[in-house]
mmJSON file of the N, C-alpha and C atoms, coordinates in Angstrom:
{"data_MODEL":{"atom_site":{
"group_PDB":["ATOM","ATOM","ATOM","ATOM","ATOM","ATOM","ATOM","ATOM","ATOM","ATOM","ATOM","ATOM","ATOM","ATOM","ATOM","ATOM","ATOM","ATOM","ATOM","ATOM","ATOM","ATOM","ATOM","ATOM","ATOM","ATOM","ATOM","ATOM","ATOM","ATOM","ATOM","ATOM","ATOM","ATOM","ATOM","ATOM","ATOM","ATOM","ATOM","ATOM","ATOM","ATOM","ATOM","ATOM","ATOM","ATOM","ATOM","ATOM","ATOM","ATOM","ATOM","ATOM","ATOM","ATOM","ATOM","ATOM","ATOM","ATOM","ATOM","ATOM","ATOM","ATOM","ATOM","ATOM","ATOM","ATOM","ATOM","ATOM","ATOM","ATOM","ATOM","ATOM","ATOM","ATOM","ATOM","ATOM","ATOM","ATOM","ATOM","ATOM","ATOM","ATOM","ATOM","ATOM","ATOM","ATOM","ATOM","ATOM","ATOM","ATOM","ATOM","ATOM","ATOM","ATOM","ATOM","ATOM","ATOM","ATOM","ATOM","ATOM","ATOM","ATOM","ATOM","ATOM","ATOM","ATOM","ATOM","ATOM","ATOM","ATOM","ATOM","ATOM","ATOM","ATOM","ATOM","ATOM","ATOM","ATOM","ATOM","ATOM","ATOM","ATOM","ATOM","ATOM","ATOM","ATOM","ATOM","ATOM","ATOM","ATOM","ATOM","ATOM","ATOM","ATOM","ATOM","ATOM","ATOM","ATOM","ATOM","ATOM","ATOM","ATOM","ATOM","ATOM","ATOM","ATOM","ATOM","ATOM","ATOM","ATOM","ATOM","ATOM","ATOM","ATOM","ATOM","ATOM","ATOM","ATOM","ATOM","ATOM","ATOM","ATOM","ATOM","ATOM","ATOM","ATOM","ATOM","ATOM","ATOM","ATOM","ATOM","ATOM","ATOM","ATOM","ATOM","ATOM","ATOM","ATOM","ATOM","ATOM","ATOM","ATOM","ATOM","ATOM","ATOM","ATOM","ATOM","ATOM","ATOM","ATOM","ATOM","ATOM","ATOM","ATOM","ATOM","ATOM","ATOM","ATOM","ATOM","ATOM","ATOM"],
"id":[1,2,3,4,5,6,7,8,9,10,11,12,13,14,15,16,17,18,19,20,21,22,23,24,25,26,27,28,29,30,31,32,33,34,35,36,37,38,39,40,41,42,43,44,45,46,47,48,49,50,51,52,53,54,55,56,57,58,59,60,61,62,63,64,65,66,67,68,69,70,71,72,73,74,75,76,77,78,79,80,81,82,83,84,85,86,87,88,89,90,91,92,93,94,95,96,97,98,99,100,101,102,103,104,105,106,107,108,109,110,111,112,113,114,115,116,117,118,119,120,121,122,123,124,125,126,127,128,129,130,131,132,133,134,135,136,137,138,139,140,141,142,143,144,145,146,147,148,149,150,151,152,153,154,155,156,157,158,159,160,161,162,163,164,165,166,167,168,169,170,171,172,173,174,175,176,177,178,179,180,181,182,183,184,185,186,187,188,189,190,191,192,193,194,195,196,197,198,199,200,201],
"type_symbol":["N","C","C","N","C","C","N","C","C","N","C","C","N","C","C","N","C","C","N","C","C","N","C","C","N","C","C","N","C","C","N","C","C","N","C","C","N","C","C","N","C","C","N","C","C","N","C","C","N","C","C","N","C","C","N","C","C","N","C","C","N","C","C","N","C","C","N","C","C","N","C","C","N","C","C","N","C","C","N","C","C","N","C","C","N","C","C","N","C","C","N","C","C","N","C","C","N","C","C","N","C","C","N","C","C","N","C","C","N","C","C","N","C","C","N","C","C","N","C","C","N","C","C","N","C","C","N","C","C","N","C","C","N","C","C","N","C","C","N","C","C","N","C","C","N","C","C","N","C","C","N","C","C","N","C","C","N","C","C","N","C","C","N","C","C","N","C","C","N","C","C","N","C","C","N","C","C","N","C","C","N","C","C","N","C","C","N","C","C","N","C","C","N","C","C","N","C","C","N","C","C"],
"label_atom_id":["N","CA","C","N","CA","C","N","CA","C","N","CA","C","N","CA","C","N","CA","C","N","CA","C","N","CA","C","N","CA","C","N","CA","C","N","CA","C","N","CA","C","N","CA","C","N","CA","C","N","CA","C","N","CA","C","N","CA","C","N","CA","C","N","CA","C","N","CA","C","N","CA","C","N","CA","C","N","CA","C","N","CA","C","N","CA","C","N","CA","C","N","CA","C","N","CA","C","N","CA","C","N","CA","C","N","CA","C","N","CA","C","N","CA","C","N","CA","C","N","CA","C","N","CA","C","N","CA","C","N","CA","C","N","CA","C","N","CA","C","N","CA","C","N","CA","C","N","CA","C","N","CA","C","N","CA","C","N","CA","C","N","CA","C","N","CA","C","N","CA","C","N","CA","C","N","CA","C","N","CA","C","N","CA","C","N","CA","C","N","CA","C","N","CA","C","N","CA","C","N","CA","C","N","CA","C","N","CA","C","N","CA","C","N","CA","C","N","CA","C","N","CA","C","N","CA","C","N","CA","C","N","CA","C"],
"label_alt_id":[null,null,null,null,null,null,null,null,null,null,null,null,null,null,null,null,null,null,null,null,null,null,null,null,null,null,null,null,null,null,null,null,null,null,null,null,null,null,null,null,null,null,null,null,null,null,null,null,null,null,null,null,null,null,null,null,null,null,null,null,null,null,null,null,null,null,null,null,null,null,null,null,null,null,null,null,null,null,null,null,null,null,null,null,null,null,null,null,null,null,null,null,null,null,null,null,null,null,null,null,null,null,null,null,null,null,null,null,null,null,null,null,null,null,null,null,null,null,null,null,null,null,null,null,null,null,null,null,null,null,null,null,null,null,null,null,null,null,null,null,null,null,null,null,null,null,null,null,null,null,null,null,null,null,null,null,null,null,null,null,null,null,null,null,null,null,null,null,null,null,null,null,null,null,null,null,null,null,null,null,null,null,null,null,null,null,null,null,null,null,null,null,null,null,null,null,null,null,null,null,null],
"label_comp_id":["UNK","UNK","UNK","UNK","UNK","UNK","UNK","UNK","UNK","UNK","UNK","UNK","UNK","UNK","UNK","UNK","UNK","UNK","UNK","UNK","UNK","UNK","UNK","UNK","UNK","UNK","UNK","UNK","UNK","UNK","UNK","UNK","UNK","UNK","UNK","UNK","UNK","UNK","UNK","UNK","UNK","UNK","UNK","UNK","UNK","UNK","UNK","UNK","UNK","UNK","UNK","UNK","UNK","UNK","UNK","UNK","UNK","UNK","UNK","UNK","UNK","UNK","UNK","UNK","UNK","UNK","UNK","UNK","UNK","UNK","UNK","UNK","UNK","UNK","UNK","UNK","UNK","UNK","UNK","UNK","UNK","UNK","UNK","UNK","UNK","UNK","UNK","UNK","UNK","UNK","UNK","UNK","UNK","UNK","UNK","UNK","UNK","UNK","UNK","UNK","UNK","UNK","UNK","UNK","UNK","UNK","UNK","UNK","UNK","UNK","UNK","UNK","UNK","UNK","UNK","UNK","UNK","UNK","UNK","UNK","UNK","UNK","UNK","UNK","UNK","UNK","UNK","UNK","UNK","UNK","UNK","UNK","UNK","UNK","UNK","UNK","UNK","UNK","UNK","UNK","UNK","UNK","UNK","UNK","UNK","UNK","UNK","UNK","UNK","UNK","UNK","UNK","UNK","UNK","UNK","UNK","UNK","UNK","UNK","UNK","UNK","UNK","UNK","UNK","UNK","UNK","UNK","UNK","UNK","UNK","UNK","UNK","UNK","UNK","UNK","UNK","UNK","UNK","UNK","UNK","UNK","UNK","UNK","UNK","UNK","UNK","UNK","UNK","UNK","UNK","UNK","UNK","UNK","UNK","UNK","UNK","UNK","UNK","UNK","UNK","UNK"],
"label_asym_id":["A","A","A","A","A","A","A","A","A","A","A","A","A","A","A","A","A","A","A","A","A","A","A","A","A","A","A","A","A","A","A","A","A","A","A","A","A","A","A","A","A","A","A","A","A","A","A","A","A","A","A","A","A","A","A","A","A","A","A","A","A","A","A","A","A","A","A","A","A","A","A","A","A","A","A","A","A","A","A","A","A","A","A","A","A","A","A","A","A","A","A","A","A","A","A","A","A","A","A","A","A","A","A","A","A","A","A","A","A","A","A","A","A","A","A","A","A","A","A","A","A","A","A","A","A","A","A","A","A","A","A","A","A","A","A","A","A","A","A","A","A","A","A","A","A","A","A","A","A","A","A","A","A","A","A","A","A","A","A","A","A","A","A","A","A","A","A","A","A","A","A","A","A","A","A","A","A","A","A","A","A","A","A","A","A","A","A","A","A","A","A","A","A","A","A","A","A","A","A","A","A"],
"label_entity_id":["1","1","1","1","1","1","1","1","1","1","1","1","1","1","1","1","1","1","1","1","1","1","1","1","1","1","1","1","1","1","1","1","1","1","1","1","1","1","1","1","1","1","1","1","1","1","1","1","1","1","1","1","1","1","1","1","1","1","1","1","1","1","1","1","1","1","1","1","1","1","1","1","1","1","1","1","1","1","1","1","1","1","1","1","1","1","1","1","1","1","1","1","1","1","1","1","1","1","1","1","1","1","1","1","1","1","1","1","1","1","1","1","1","1","1","1","1","1","1","1","1","1","1","1","1","1","1","1","1","1","1","1","1","1","1","1","1","1","1","1","1","1","1","1","1","1","1","1","1","1","1","1","1","1","1","1","1","1","1","1","1","1","1","1","1","1","1","1","1","1","1","1","1","1","1","1","1","1","1","1","1","1","1","1","1","1","1","1","1","1","1","1","1","1","1","1","1","1","1","1","1"],
"label_seq_id":[1,1,1,2,2,2,3,3,3,4,4,4,5,5,5,6,6,6,7,7,7,8,8,8,9,9,9,10,10,10,11,11,11,12,12,12,13,13,13,14,14,14,15,15,15,16,16,16,17,17,17,18,18,18,19,19,19,20,20,20,21,21,21,22,22,22,23,23,23,24,24,24,25,25,25,26,26,26,27,27,27,28,28,28,29,29,29,30,30,30,31,31,31,32,32,32,33,33,33,34,34,34,35,35,35,36,36,36,37,37,37,38,38,38,39,39,39,40,40,40,41,41,41,42,42,42,43,43,43,44,44,44,45,45,45,46,46,46,47,47,47,48,48,48,49,49,49,50,50,50,51,51,51,52,52,52,53,53,53,54,54,54,55,55,55,56,56,56,57,57,57,58,58,58,59,59,59,60,60,60,61,61,61,62,62,62,63,63,63,64,64,64,65,65,65,66,66,66,67,67,67],
"pdbx_PDB_ins_code":[null,null,null,null,null,null,null,null,null,null,null,null,null,null,null,null,null,null,null,null,null,null,null,null,null,null,null,null,null,null,null,null,null,null,null,null,null,null,null,null,null,null,null,null,null,null,null,null,null,null,null,null,null,null,null,null,null,null,null,null,null,null,null,null,null,null,null,null,null,null,null,null,null,null,null,null,null,null,null,null,null,null,null,null,null,null,null,null,null,null,null,null,null,null,null,null,null,null,null,null,null,null,null,null,null,null,null,null,null,null,null,null,null,null,null,null,null,null,null,null,null,null,null,null,null,null,null,null,null,null,null,null,null,null,null,null,null,null,null,null,null,null,null,null,null,null,null,null,null,null,null,null,null,null,null,null,null,null,null,null,null,null,null,null,null,null,null,null,null,null,null,null,null,null,null,null,null,null,null,null,null,null,null,null,null,null,null,null,null,null,null,null,null,null,null,null,null,null,null,null,null],
"Cartn_x":[15.042,16.118,16.439,16.669,17.597,18.605,19.633,20.772,21.754,20.926,21.242,20.956,20.102,18.81,19.296,18.639,18.797,17.603,18.19,17.143,16.428,14.57,13.78,13.387,13.902,13.427,12.284,11.677,10.714,9.43,7.937,7.026,5.757,4.687,3.947,2.657,1.657,0.08,-0.271,-0.86,-1.55,-2.442,-3.146,-4.976,-5.633,-6.188,-6.514,-8.228,-8.278,-10.064,-11.044,-10.155,-10.598,-10.869,-11.84,-11.945,-11.615,-11.019,-9.712,-9.485,-10.598,-10.488,-9.564,-10.141,-9.525,-8.113,-7.315,-6.187,-5.403,-5.991,-5.18,-4.66,-6.376,-5.824,-5.244,-5.122,-4.443,-2.693,-2.014,-1.235,-0.871,-1.501,-1.286,-1.034,-1.566,-1.795,0.428,0.272,2.064,3.07,2.444,3.206,3.965,3.598,3.518,2.873,3.899,3.357,2.735,1.11,0.919,1.447,1.615,2.649,1.873,0.385,-0.633,-1.339,-2.872,-4.393,-4.852,-5.62,-7.255,-6.668,-7.11,-6.914,-8.414,-8.872,-10.036,-8.691,-9.001,-8.274,-8.44,-8.526,-8.862,-7.846,-8.339,-7.578,-7.796,-7.936,-8.135,-9.844,-10.101,-11.698,-12.802,-12.183,-12.568,-12.707,-13.024,-13.357,-12.619,-11.156,-10.536,-9.728,-9.592,-9.391,-8.202,-7.37,-5.604,-4.859,-3.814,-3.103,-1.711,-0.31,0.887,1.3,2.599,3.687,4.962,5.575,7.096,7.455,8.067,8.525,10.269,10.671,11.987,13.418,12.5,14.142,13.309,12.369,11.843,11.693,10.735,9.917,8.634,8.346,6.562,5.32,5.063,3.704,2.377,1.966,0.486,-0.146,-1.535,-2.825,-3.538,-4.51,-5.605,-7.346,-8.294,-9.056,-10.831,-11.021,-12.411,-13.449,-13.381,-14.444,-15.119],
"Cartn_y":[14.965,14.1,13.924,13.636,12.935,13.327,13.754,14.053,12.725,11.847,10.182,9.033,8.725,8.299,6.943,6.611,5.312,4.351,3.293,1.824,1.904,1.859,1.939,3.132,4.185,5.191,5.925,5.42,6.256,5.639,6.494,5.511,6.393,5.941,6.339,6.057,6.226,5.676,5.72,4.432,4.611,4.256,5.03,5.018,3.85,2.55,1.788,1.749,1.345,1.526,-0.115,-1.222,-2.047,-2.316,-2.666,-3.559,-3.809,-4.209,-4.836,-5.409,-6.65,-7.915,-8.463,-7.633,-8.04,-8.4,-6.657,-7.008,-7.194,-7.697,-8.907,-10.132,-10.478,-11.843,-11.828,-10.605,-10.339,-10.366,-10.269,-9.525,-11.409,-12.226,-13.312,-13.724,-13.654,-14.732,-14.693,-13.709,-13.236,-13.666,-14.236,-13.842,-13.268,-11.367,-10.56,-10.376,-10.396,-10.55,-9.018,-8.901,-7.72,-7.545,-6.789,-6.333,-5.704,-4.901,-5.078,-4.556,-4.773,-4.684,-5.094,-5.208,-4.243,-3.151,-2.005,-1.382,-0.121,0.759,2.367,2.835,3.481,4.997,6.293,7.592,8.693,9.126,9.416,10.144,11.62,12.184,13.566,13.143,11.618,12.346,12.138,11.639,10.423,9.245,8.135,7.068,6.35,5.587,4.54,3.267,1.728,0.739,0.746,0.834,0.63,-0.54,-1.014,-1.892,-2.012,-2.079,-1.459,-2.834,-3.338,-4.038,-3.556,-3.769,-3.076,-3.252,-2.637,-2.924,-3.726,-4.029,-4.716,-4.351,-2.785,-1.964,-1.543,-2.486,-1.829,-1.442,-0.213,0.873,0.337,1.517,0.971,2.402,0.608,1.229,1.016,1.552,2.211,1.134,1.02,-0.037,0.995,1.918,1.876,1.906,2.24,2.01,3.204,3.499,4.675,3.735,2.086,1.711,0.591],
"Cartn_z":[-6.856,-6.897,-4.999,-4.067,-2.631,-3.395,-2.305,-2.634,-2.564,-1.578,-1.214,-0.774,-2.043,-1.885,-1.234,-0.132,0.741,0.599,-0.056,0.256,0.748,1.417,2.277,3.035,1.859,2.652,2.138,1.133,0.828,1.406,1.365,1.916,0.389,0.152,-0.98,-0.695,-1.801,-1.389,-2.697,-2.82,-4.031,-3.517,-4.886,-4.322,-5.705,-5.3,-6.493,-6.641,-7.447,-7.84,-7.623,-6.819,-7.426,-5.611,-5.176,-3.59,-2.997,-1.836,-1.084,-1.334,-0.874,-1.21,-2.45,-3.925,-4.785,-4.657,-4.117,-3.991,-3.29,-1.989,-1.108,-1.818,-2.169,-2.974,-4.241,-4.784,-6.602,-5.725,-5.055,-3.826,-3.584,-2.8,-2.737,-3.48,-4.64,-6.157,-6.445,-6.463,-6.614,-4.783,-4.069,-2.824,-2.572,-2.404,-1.784,-0.357,0.572,1.983,2.46,2.603,4.108,4.685,5.364,6.891,7.671,6.811,8.229,7.453,8.388,7.403,6.684,6.166,5.733,7.129,6.925,8.658,7.482,8.445,8.234,8.171,7.238,7.255,6.512,6.284,5.883,5.006,4.05,3.152,2.986,1.671,1.502,1.247,0.522,0.305,1.083,2.736,3.061,3.344,4.107,4.93,3.897,3.62,3.032,3.757,3.044,3.383,3.0,3.893,3.364,3.336,2.88,3.596,3.523,3.72,3.542,3.214,2.353,1.396,1.119,1.174,0.749,-0.181,-1.179,-2.635,-1.628,-3.66,-3.281,-2.511,-2.446,-1.745,-0.64,-0.166,1.442,1.57,0.618,0.953,0.82,1.947,3.072,1.112,0.848,0.014,0.484,0.342,1.149,0.161,-0.217,-1.406,-0.702,-1.043,0.205,-1.016,-0.677,-2.246,-0.895,-1.684,-1.121,-1.494,-1.698,-2.43,-1.035],
"occupancy":[1.0,1.0,1.0,1.0,1.0,1.0,1.0,1.0,1.0,1.0,1.0,1.0,1.0,1.0,1.0,1.0,1.0,1.0,1.0,1.0,1.0,1.0,1.0,1.0,1.0,1.0,1.0,1.0,1.0,1.0,1.0,1.0,1.0,1.0,1.0,1.0,1.0,1.0,1.0,1.0,1.0,1.0,1.0,1.0,1.0,1.0,1.0,1.0,1.0,1.0,1.0,1.0,1.0,1.0,1.0,1.0,1.0,1.0,1.0,1.0,1.0,1.0,1.0,1.0,1.0,1.0,1.0,1.0,1.0,1.0,1.0,1.0,1.0,1.0,1.0,1.0,1.0,1.0,1.0,1.0,1.0,1.0,1.0,1.0,1.0,1.0,1.0,1.0,1.0,1.0,1.0,1.0,1.0,1.0,1.0,1.0,1.0,1.0,1.0,1.0,1.0,1.0,1.0,1.0,1.0,1.0,1.0,1.0,1.0,1.0,1.0,1.0,1.0,1.0,1.0,1.0,1.0,1.0,1.0,1.0,1.0,1.0,1.0,1.0,1.0,1.0,1.0,1.0,1.0,1.0,1.0,1.0,1.0,1.0,1.0,1.0,1.0,1.0,1.0,1.0,1.0,1.0,1.0,1.0,1.0,1.0,1.0,1.0,1.0,1.0,1.0,1.0,1.0,1.0,1.0,1.0,1.0,1.0,1.0,1.0,1.0,1.0,1.0,1.0,1.0,1.0,1.0,1.0,1.0,1.0,1.0,1.0,1.0,1.0,1.0,1.0,1.0,1.0,1.0,1.0,1.0,1.0,1.0,1.0,1.0,1.0,1.0,1.0,1.0,1.0,1.0,1.0,1.0,1.0,1.0,1.0,1.0,1.0,1.0,1.0,1.0],
"B_iso_or_equiv":[0.0,0.0,0.0,0.0,0.0,0.0,0.0,0.0,0.0,0.0,0.0,0.0,0.0,0.0,0.0,0.0,0.0,0.0,0.0,0.0,0.0,0.0,0.0,0.0,0.0,0.0,0.0,0.0,0.0,0.0,0.0,0.0,0.0,0.0,0.0,0.0,0.0,0.0,0.0,0.0,0.0,0.0,0.0,0.0,0.0,0.0,0.0,0.0,0.0,0.0,0.0,0.0,0.0,0.0,0.0,0.0,0.0,0.0,0.0,0.0,0.0,0.0,0.0,0.0,0.0,0.0,0.0,0.0,0.0,0.0,0.0,0.0,0.0,0.0,0.0,0.0,0.0,0.0,0.0,0.0,0.0,0.0,0.0,0.0,0.0,0.0,0.0,0.0,0.0,0.0,0.0,0.0,0.0,0.0,0.0,0.0,0.0,0.0,0.0,0.0,0.0,0.0,0.0,0.0,0.0,0.0,0.0,0.0,0.0,0.0,0.0,0.0,0.0,0.0,0.0,0.0,0.0,0.0,0.0,0.0,0.0,0.0,0.0,0.0,0.0,0.0,0.0,0.0,0.0,0.0,0.0,0.0,0.0,0.0,0.0,0.0,0.0,0.0,0.0,0.0,0.0,0.0,0.0,0.0,0.0,0.0,0.0,0.0,0.0,0.0,0.0,0.0,0.0,0.0,0.0,0.0,0.0,0.0,0.0,0.0,0.0,0.0,0.0,0.0,0.0,0.0,0.0,0.0,0.0,0.0,0.0,0.0,0.0,0.0,0.0,0.0,0.0,0.0,0.0,0.0,0.0,0.0,0.0,0.0,0.0,0.0,0.0,0.0,0.0,0.0,0.0,0.0,0.0,0.0,0.0,0.0,0.0,0.0,0.0,0.0,0.0],
"pdbx_formal_charge":[null,null,null,null,null,null,null,null,null,null,null,null,null,null,null,null,null,null,null,null,null,null,null,null,null,null,null,null,null,null,null,null,null,null,null,null,null,null,null,null,null,null,null,null,null,null,null,null,null,null,null,null,null,null,null,null,null,null,null,null,null,null,null,null,null,null,null,null,null,null,null,null,null,null,null,null,null,null,null,null,null,null,null,null,null,null,null,null,null,null,null,null,null,null,null,null,null,null,null,null,null,null,null,null,null,null,null,null,null,null,null,null,null,null,null,null,null,null,null,null,null,null,null,null,null,null,null,null,null,null,null,null,null,null,null,null,null,null,null,null,null,null,null,null,null,null,null,null,null,null,null,null,null,null,null,null,null,null,null,null,null,null,null,null,null,null,null,null,null,null,null,null,null,null,null,null,null,null,null,null,null,null,null,null,null,null,null,null,null,null,null,null,null,null,null,null,null,null,null,null,null],
"auth_seq_id":[1,1,1,2,2,2,3,3,3,4,4,4,5,5,5,6,6,6,7,7,7,8,8,8,9,9,9,10,10,10,11,11,11,12,12,12,13,13,13,14,14,14,15,15,15,16,16,16,17,17,17,18,18,18,19,19,19,20,20,20,21,21,21,22,22,22,23,23,23,24,24,24,25,25,25,26,26,26,27,27,27,28,28,28,29,29,29,30,30,30,31,31,31,32,32,32,33,33,33,34,34,34,35,35,35,36,36,36,37,37,37,38,38,38,39,39,39,40,40,40,41,41,41,42,42,42,43,43,43,44,44,44,45,45,45,46,46,46,47,47,47,48,48,48,49,49,49,50,50,50,51,51,51,52,52,52,53,53,53,54,54,54,55,55,55,56,56,56,57,57,57,58,58,58,59,59,59,60,60,60,61,61,61,62,62,62,63,63,63,64,64,64,65,65,65,66,66,66,67,67,67],
"auth_comp_id":["UNK","UNK","UNK","UNK","UNK","UNK","UNK","UNK","UNK","UNK","UNK","UNK","UNK","UNK","UNK","UNK","UNK","UNK","UNK","UNK","UNK","UNK","UNK","UNK","UNK","UNK","UNK","UNK","UNK","UNK","UNK","UNK","UNK","UNK","UNK","UNK","UNK","UNK","UNK","UNK","UNK","UNK","UNK","UNK","UNK","UNK","UNK","UNK","UNK","UNK","UNK","UNK","UNK","UNK","UNK","UNK","UNK","UNK","UNK","UNK","UNK","UNK","UNK","UNK","UNK","UNK","UNK","UNK","UNK","UNK","UNK","UNK","UNK","UNK","UNK","UNK","UNK","UNK","UNK","UNK","UNK","UNK","UNK","UNK","UNK","UNK","UNK","UNK","UNK","UNK","UNK","UNK","UNK","UNK","UNK","UNK","UNK","UNK","UNK","UNK","UNK","UNK","UNK","UNK","UNK","UNK","UNK","UNK","UNK","UNK","UNK","UNK","UNK","UNK","UNK","UNK","UNK","UNK","UNK","UNK","UNK","UNK","UNK","UNK","UNK","UNK","UNK","UNK","UNK","UNK","UNK","UNK","UNK","UNK","UNK","UNK","UNK","UNK","UNK","UNK","UNK","UNK","UNK","UNK","UNK","UNK","UNK","UNK","UNK","UNK","UNK","UNK","UNK","UNK","UNK","UNK","UNK","UNK","UNK","UNK","UNK","UNK","UNK","UNK","UNK","UNK","UNK","UNK","UNK","UNK","UNK","UNK","UNK","UNK","UNK","UNK","UNK","UNK","UNK","UNK","UNK","UNK","UNK","UNK","UNK","UNK","UNK","UNK","UNK","UNK","UNK","UNK","UNK","UNK","UNK","UNK","UNK","UNK","UNK","UNK","UNK"],
"auth_asym_id":["A","A","A","A","A","A","A","A","A","A","A","A","A","A","A","A","A","A","A","A","A","A","A","A","A","A","A","A","A","A","A","A","A","A","A","A","A","A","A","A","A","A","A","A","A","A","A","A","A","A","A","A","A","A","A","A","A","A","A","A","A","A","A","A","A","A","A","A","A","A","A","A","A","A","A","A","A","A","A","A","A","A","A","A","A","A","A","A","A","A","A","A","A","A","A","A","A","A","A","A","A","A","A","A","A","A","A","A","A","A","A","A","A","A","A","A","A","A","A","A","A","A","A","A","A","A","A","A","A","A","A","A","A","A","A","A","A","A","A","A","A","A","A","A","A","A","A","A","A","A","A","A","A","A","A","A","A","A","A","A","A","A","A","A","A","A","A","A","A","A","A","A","A","A","A","A","A","A","A","A","A","A","A","A","A","A","A","A","A","A","A","A","A","A","A","A","A","A","A","A","A"],
"auth_atom_id":["N","CA","C","N","CA","C","N","CA","C","N","CA","C","N","CA","C","N","CA","C","N","CA","C","N","CA","C","N","CA","C","N","CA","C","N","CA","C","N","CA","C","N","CA","C","N","CA","C","N","CA","C","N","CA","C","N","CA","C","N","CA","C","N","CA","C","N","CA","C","N","CA","C","N","CA","C","N","CA","C","N","CA","C","N","CA","C","N","CA","C","N","CA","C","N","CA","C","N","CA","C","N","CA","C","N","CA","C","N","CA","C","N","CA","C","N","CA","C","N","CA","C","N","CA","C","N","CA","C","N","CA","C","N","CA","C","N","CA","C","N","CA","C","N","CA","C","N","CA","C","N","CA","C","N","CA","C","N","CA","C","N","CA","C","N","CA","C","N","CA","C","N","CA","C","N","CA","C","N","CA","C","N","CA","C","N","CA","C","N","CA","C","N","CA","C","N","CA","C","N","CA","C","N","CA","C","N","CA","C","N","CA","C","N","CA","C","N","CA","C","N","CA","C","N","CA","C","N","CA","C","N","CA","C"],
"pdbx_PDB_model_num":[1,1,1,1,1,1,1,1,1,1,1,1,1,1,1,1,1,1,1,1,1,1,1,1,1,1,1,1,1,1,1,1,1,1,1,1,1,1,1,1,1,1,1,1,1,1,1,1,1,1,1,1,1,1,1,1,1,1,1,1,1,1,1,1,1,1,1,1,1,1,1,1,1,1,1,1,1,1,1,1,1,1,1,1,1,1,1,1,1,1,1,1,1,1,1,1,1,1,1,1,1,1,1,1,1,1,1,1,1,1,1,1,1,1,1,1,1,1,1,1,1,1,1,1,1,1,1,1,1,1,1,1,1,1,1,1,1,1,1,1,1,1,1,1,1,1,1,1,1,1,1,1,1,1,1,1,1,1,1,1,1,1,1,1,1,1,1,1,1,1,1,1,1,1,1,1,1,1,1,1,1,1,1,1,1,1,1,1,1,1,1,1,1,1,1,1,1,1,1,1,1]
}}}
């Protein structure tokens, strides 16, 4: 636990099992804007596709797929 937690100071990555177009369409159905992407990136298991969104505390969330 950080000593002084601050909203918007976290950056995390979630690896999804779905195809990126399905993820983007699902987020759009809930009116969640994609900040960047889909972008070609590299993860620990090789090439992947990533998008970036903010949660309600303005933390940066990367959602990636190896598909």
